[in-house]
VOGU-3710 file (C-alpha; in Angstrom, 3 decimals, decimal comma):
1> mtrflpvlaa> -3,186/-14,027/-95,579  -4,979/-11,439/-93,486  -6,203/-14,151/-91,116  -2,706/-15,575/-90,699  -1,050/-12,314/-89,607  -2,780/-12,062/-86,196  -1,901/-15,669/-85,460  1,705/-15,071/-86,456  1,836/-11,940/-84,367  0,466/-13,795/-81,380
11> asllpaiaha> 2,902/-16,660/-81,864  5,806/-14,249/-82,012  4,950/-13,177/-78,490  4,930/-16,646/-76,910  8,653/-16,990/-76,074  8,613/-13,633/-74,304  5,700/-14,365/-71,925  7,857/-15,907/-69,201  10,347/-13,038/-69,143  8,526/-9,833/-70,024
21> qtalsgdhsi> 6,276/-7,761/-67,730  2,842/-6,762/-68,904  1,297/-3,474/-67,795  -2,462/-3,201/-68,153  -4,126/0,160/-67,854  -7,755/0,712/-67,056  -10,113/-1,352/-64,935  -9,937/-5,137/-65,219  -11,699/-8,095/-63,705  -10,655/-11,725/-63,499
31> vgrlctgaac> -13,557/-14,093/-63,517  -12,036/-17,048/-61,759  -9,196/-17,634/-59,361  -5,772/-16,062/-59,460  -2,369/-17,510/-58,652  0,619/-15,204/-58,693  4,207/-16,082/-57,978  7,100/-17,967/-59,493  5,745/-21,328/-58,380  2,341/-21,051/-60,059
41> tnneafaayd> 1,574/-23,685/-62,731  -0,602/-23,806/-65,841  -3,065/-26,087/-64,084  -2,873/-24,611/-60,583  -5,066/-26,354/-58,044  -7,095/-24,192/-55,710  -8,714/-25,135/-52,441  -12,473/-25,024/-52,345  -12,792/-21,435/-51,164  -9,457/-19,894/-52,188
51> tmklkdinar> -9,903/-16,980/-54,597  -6,333/-15,705/-54,762  -3,033/-17,405/-54,060  0,522/-16,082/-53,627  2,797/-18,996/-54,455  6,551/-18,609/-54,103  9,454/-19,688/-51,936  9,236/-16,199/-50,429  5,598/-15,173/-50,611  5,261/-11,438/-50,050
61> lvfqdtslst> 2,650/-8,787/-50,798  3,942/-5,205/-50,796  1,890/-2,025/-50,432  4,081/0,669/-51,999  2,917/4,253/-51,613  4,065/6,436/-54,543  2,901/9,761/-53,154  5,237/12,602/-54,124  3,921/15,443/-51,983  5,755/15,887/-48,689
71> sfptndwrlq> 2,428/16,355/-46,919  1,196/12,897/-47,974  2,050/9,671/-46,117  4,535/7,516/-48,037  5,371/4,594/-45,782  5,436/1,165/-47,469  4,126/-2,034/-45,901  4,530/-5,725/-46,581  2,524/-8,822/-45,787  5,119/-11,504/-45,200
81> andefnggae> 4,911/-15,253/-44,754  7,901/-16,981/-43,117  11,600/-16,151/-43,116  13,512/-16,239/-46,392  16,457/-18,338/-45,192  17,048/-21,989/-44,386  15,949/-22,919/-40,866  13,999/-19,679/-40,466  10,809/-19,184/-38,504  7,307/-19,873/-39,769
91> yfaivdvqtd> 4,888/-17,012/-39,254  2,663/-14,391/-40,850  3,651/-10,767/-40,284  2,863/-7,173/-41,150  6,207/-5,497/-41,833  7,103/-1,807/-41,932  9,195/-1,805/-45,124  11,007/1,410/-44,187  12,352/-0,033/-40,915  11,947/-3,754/-41,661
101> nqilrldaga> 10,280/-4,063/-38,250  7,598/-6,709/-37,815  4,738/-4,684/-36,354  2,402/-7,665/-36,016  3,458/-11,302/-36,078  1,462/-14,529/-35,828  3,582/-17,655/-35,389  2,601/-20,915/-37,038  0,982/-23,361/-34,633  -0,538/-20,679/-32,409
111> panslyvted> -3,677/-22,016/-30,700  -7,183/-21,139/-31,788  -8,494/-17,743/-30,686  -5,038/-16,495/-29,766  -6,349/-13,054/-30,716  -10,058/-12,509/-31,326  -11,829/-9,184/-31,962  -15,613/-9,304/-31,763  -18,103/-7,195/-33,671  -18,495/-4,827/-30,703
121> gtlgvgtmlp> -14,753/-4,266/-30,395  -14,024/-6,470/-27,402  -10,709/-8,285/-27,579  -10,247/-11,897/-26,597  -6,880/-13,495/-25,901  -7,430/-17,223/-25,805  -11,184/-16,921/-26,194  -13,694/-16,205/-28,943  -16,267/-14,986/-26,414  -14,626/-12,042/-24,638
131> qanlhivdts> -16,773/-10,719/-21,796  -14,859/-7,445/-21,353  -12,903/-4,933/-23,414  -9,923/-7,246/-22,903  -10,568/-10,833/-21,858  -7,614/-13,161/-21,252  -8,223/-16,896/-20,902  -5,482/-19,354/-19,991  -5,623/-22,868/-21,383  -2,112/-24,113/-20,616
141> igearlrlen> -0,153/-22,753/-17,627  -2,831/-22,607/-14,911  -3,259/-18,842/-14,695  -3,951/-15,862/-16,940  -1,128/-13,328/-16,983  -0,541/-9,776/-18,114  3,125/-8,742/-17,980  4,407/-5,169/-17,728  8,136/-5,037/-18,431  10,728/-2,316/-18,854
151> tqgtnyawdl> 13,815/-3,131/-20,925  15,298/0,366/-20,980  17,831/1,109/-18,260  17,293/-1,295/-15,361  15,219/-4,248/-16,542  12,172/-5,004/-14,409  8,941/-6,918/-14,903  5,582/-7,115/-13,122  2,710/-9,531/-13,743  -0,996/-9,208/-13,098
161> rgnhvgfyly> -2,136/-12,796/-12,612  -5,370/-14,564/-11,835  -6,504/-18,127/-11,177  -8,589/-20,136/-8,695  -6,169/-19,188/-5,910  -6,568/-15,436/-6,320  -5,840/-12,271/-8,226  -2,398/-10,956/-7,494  0,420/-8,638/-8,421  3,579/-10,633/-9,017
171> datagtlpfn> 7,075/-9,163/-9,000  8,485/-11,276/-11,828  12,014/-9,979/-11,266  12,188/-10,582/-7,510  9,811/-13,570/-7,495  7,508/-12,136/-4,791  3,758/-11,487/-4,368  3,336/-7,980/-2,911  -0,461/-7,908/-3,377  -3,022/-10,726/-3,369
181> vrpgapnssl> -6,836/-10,862/-3,430  -8,395/-14,216/-2,536  -11,611/-15,547/-4,111  -14,740/-14,628/-2,177  -13,309/-11,458/-0,623  -16,235/-9,201/0,441  -17,119/-5,832/-1,025  -14,716/-2,974/-0,272  -12,153/-5,222/1,363  -9,734/-2,511/0,246
191> dvasngnvgi> -11,248/0,697/-1,114  -9,353/3,875/-2,069  -11,616/6,912/-2,229  -11,249/9,797/-4,666  -9,638/11,931/-1,942  -7,019/9,281/-1,210  -8,616/7,908/1,948  -8,262/4,149/2,305  -11,126/2,032/3,543  -10,866/-1,533/4,814
201> gtplpnaple> -14,381/-2,920/4,846  -15,994/0,364/3,771  -16,448/2,165/0,425  -16,714/5,547/2,180  -13,656/6,000/4,396  -13,859/9,199/6,442  -10,193/9,205/7,457  -6,844/8,526/5,782  -7,312/4,928/6,984  -10,643/3,564/8,208
211> vsddatfsff> -11,190/-0,030/9,332  -14,868/-0,974/9,413  -16,839/-4,118/10,297  -20,565/-4,785/10,236  -20,458/-5,768/13,904  -20,426/-4,264/17,411  -16,646/-4,083/17,362  -13,797/-3,644/14,915  -10,069/-4,137/15,293  -6,781/-4,390/13,503
221> ritaeqaain> -3,811/-6,538/14,477  -0,083/-5,819/14,438  2,108/-8,933/14,340  5,847/-9,479/14,708  6,450/-13,035/13,523  9,948/-13,274/15,010  9,020/-12,049/18,485  9,957/-14,601/21,146  6,500/-14,547/22,777  3,293/-12,575/22,307
231> qsvditftgg> 3,741/-11,922/18,590  0,561/-9,850/18,149  -1,350/-6,898/19,551  -4,959/-5,929/18,759  -6,262/-2,365/18,659  -10,010/-2,749/19,177  -12,966/-0,383/19,207  -16,157/-1,681/20,777  -19,355/-0,406/22,348  -18,012/-1,083/25,830
241> plgtgelryn> -20,046/-1,716/28,983  -21,589/1,772/28,803  -22,485/1,446/25,117  -20,795/4,781/24,399  -17,627/3,442/22,798  -14,403/2,056/24,192  -10,882/1,730/22,800  -8,909/-1,311/23,897  -5,262/-2,275/23,612  -4,785/-6,017/23,868
251> ivdgdgpemk> -1,563/-8,013/23,614  -2,822/-11,343/22,295  -1,806/-13,570/25,190  -5,219/-14,751/26,368  -5,583/-12,565/29,490  -7,730/-9,776/28,063  -6,944/-6,148/27,224  -4,104/-4,322/28,956  -5,738/-0,894/28,521  -9,260/0,490/28,129
261> lnadgdmqig> -10,260/4,079/27,334  -13,939/5,061/27,202  -15,769/8,028/25,693  -15,707/9,896/29,020  -11,915/9,838/29,029  -11,726/7,265/31,816  -8,719/4,972/31,430  -8,181/1,570/32,946  -4,841/-0,237/32,806  -4,008/-3,679/34,100
271> gtlttagscs> -0,412/-2,939/35,076  1,905/-0,168/36,243  1,982/3,285/34,675  5,529/4,553/34,105  6,148/7,935/32,495  9,353/9,261/30,987  8,894/12,940/31,745  11,195/15,159/33,815  10,743/17,062/37,048  11,205/20,610/35,808
281> vgcdavfdad> 11,205/22,043/39,343  14,008/19,746/40,527  12,207/17,303/42,785  15,182/16,404/44,991  16,875/19,792/44,766  15,440/20,720/48,178  18,068/18,479/49,754  20,956/20,419/48,242  22,973/22,464/50,712  22,546/25,649/48,698
291> yplpsiedhl> 18,803/25,267/48,127  16,981/28,415/49,261  14,375/26,686/51,398  11,851/29,291/52,501  10,685/29,401/56,066  7,436/27,749/57,001  5,892/31,139/57,534  7,056/32,485/54,164  5,925/29,341/52,322  2,515/29,530/53,965
301> aetlalghlp> 2,161/33,180/53,101  3,077/32,548/49,449  0,684/29,593/49,241  -2,201/31,645/50,603  -1,376/34,510/48,275  -1,248/32,290/45,162  -4,160/30,065/46,075  -2,104/26,945/45,354  1,174/25,334/46,342  3,942/27,418/44,726
311> nvgptrhgap> 5,776/24,616/42,966  2,633/22,618/42,032  0,960/25,448/40,199  -2,764/25,907/39,622  -4,938/22,832/39,102  -8,214/24,112/37,690  -11,375/22,093/37,936  -12,162/20,365/34,627  -8,957/21,612/32,978  -6,404/19,158/31,542
321> wdmtdklgrv> -2,995/18,900/33,150  0,327/17,187/32,580  0,294/14,276/34,981  4,050/13,662/34,794  4,973/17,295/35,414  2,261/17,724/38,030  3,334/14,678/40,009  6,934/15,885/39,931  5,855/19,230/41,341  3,724/17,521/43,982
331> lnelehahly> 6,778/15,470/44,959  8,810/18,677/45,267  6,219/20,191/47,596  6,005/16,914/49,510  9,749/17,091/50,109  9,313/20,676/51,300  6,656/19,418/53,694  8,917/16,662/55,007  11,702/19,170/55,664  9,219/21,430/57,441
341> igqlhqelga> 7,978/18,430/59,410  11,578/17,722/60,368  12,094/21,311/61,461  8,882/21,253/63,489  9,861/17,910/64,997  13,185/19,350/66,080  11,453/22,392/67,531  8,918/20,141/69,232  11,724/18,010/70,676  13,487/21,076/72,007
351> qkaekqamea> 10,243/22,358/73,481  9,596/18,957/75,040  13,058/18,881/76,603  12,620/22,430/77,805  9,246/21,511/79,232  10,684/18,498/81,002  13,483/20,636/82,462  10,983/23,219/83,598  8,787/20,527/85,089  11,785/19,131/86,969
361> qiaalaarld> 12,713/22,593/88,158  9,155/23,287/89,256  9,036/19,961/91,031  12,272/20,774/92,844  10,995/24,196/93,832  7,747/22,688/94,990  9,616/20,196/97,142  11,712/22,944/98,720  8,619/25,014/99,363  6,901/22,057/100,921
371> alerad> 9,899/21,425/103,156  9,952/25,026/104,322  6,285/24,934/105,125  6,728/21,797/107,191  9,622/23,388/109,066  7,421/26,225/110,233
//
């Protein structure tokens, strides 16, 4: 009878196994494989290396934190496989139970090595052999892309892209390529220094913008594509014929530079120099009726006293001067000179006429005197 009671007690529990929950306290081990879920069977089949299986129409594994202290973290998490409704998506996700947000999601059918973290912490996207902290490999669309997108306020998106054509910044919203680097570009093709200086061809720009070439000359070109003719101009620096440096301005039309400026300050232009300055002394004012034109004697005295023409001003040896203003002043003095020349010409004409009259009078007197002498 004593041996029958345990068996009877065990048998009395059998109908309740499928409905009741069993709580086990203490440490326990299962030697073998474990299947949990409503779809598990008495003779569950396991794959060769599966140790634990969650088997259900909605397979979920919840991490529920039961901390009571307000200073302890309490957020709950769930490992979730697939949606729970007909026609839902197939994926594996880590879900924040409190917000029901899928923090990490891996869709079914994703290619191999979609996300790969190596033992040294490098991250591969599309590769199991990342060669940098983040290594992106494209195997489908012809270029690797990294998109930066804002969805708050005004939506906008930018892509960093790279392929055999180049590395470029792509404006995904406008569909333009503002920045492009072609394969094989030399060192420091574009180099921004720590002080903000920009170097083109140099890693050590010594100005806000420095263009450098490993040659005897360097230049940059400005182009206007829609110009009717002569779309480009070159600004060139070269050694020049003296070897001391020469700046050249060249409209690219095949006839050479239009302007040259050397280290001595000598300038050569191939055309006409036209300035837009003003004549501050009133170049043509001398012809006005009310202009106080000084006499020749007064002008000469003032010139000698100043040591220079009054309206031209001093022109010191080796000192810079305003060519436009200076030429205007020279023109003013030249007009003074022409008026003085006119005055002198008038005086000379009057003197000439007076001389001729005197000569005629003298001749007449001489003739009369000669006649008187012959009469005697």
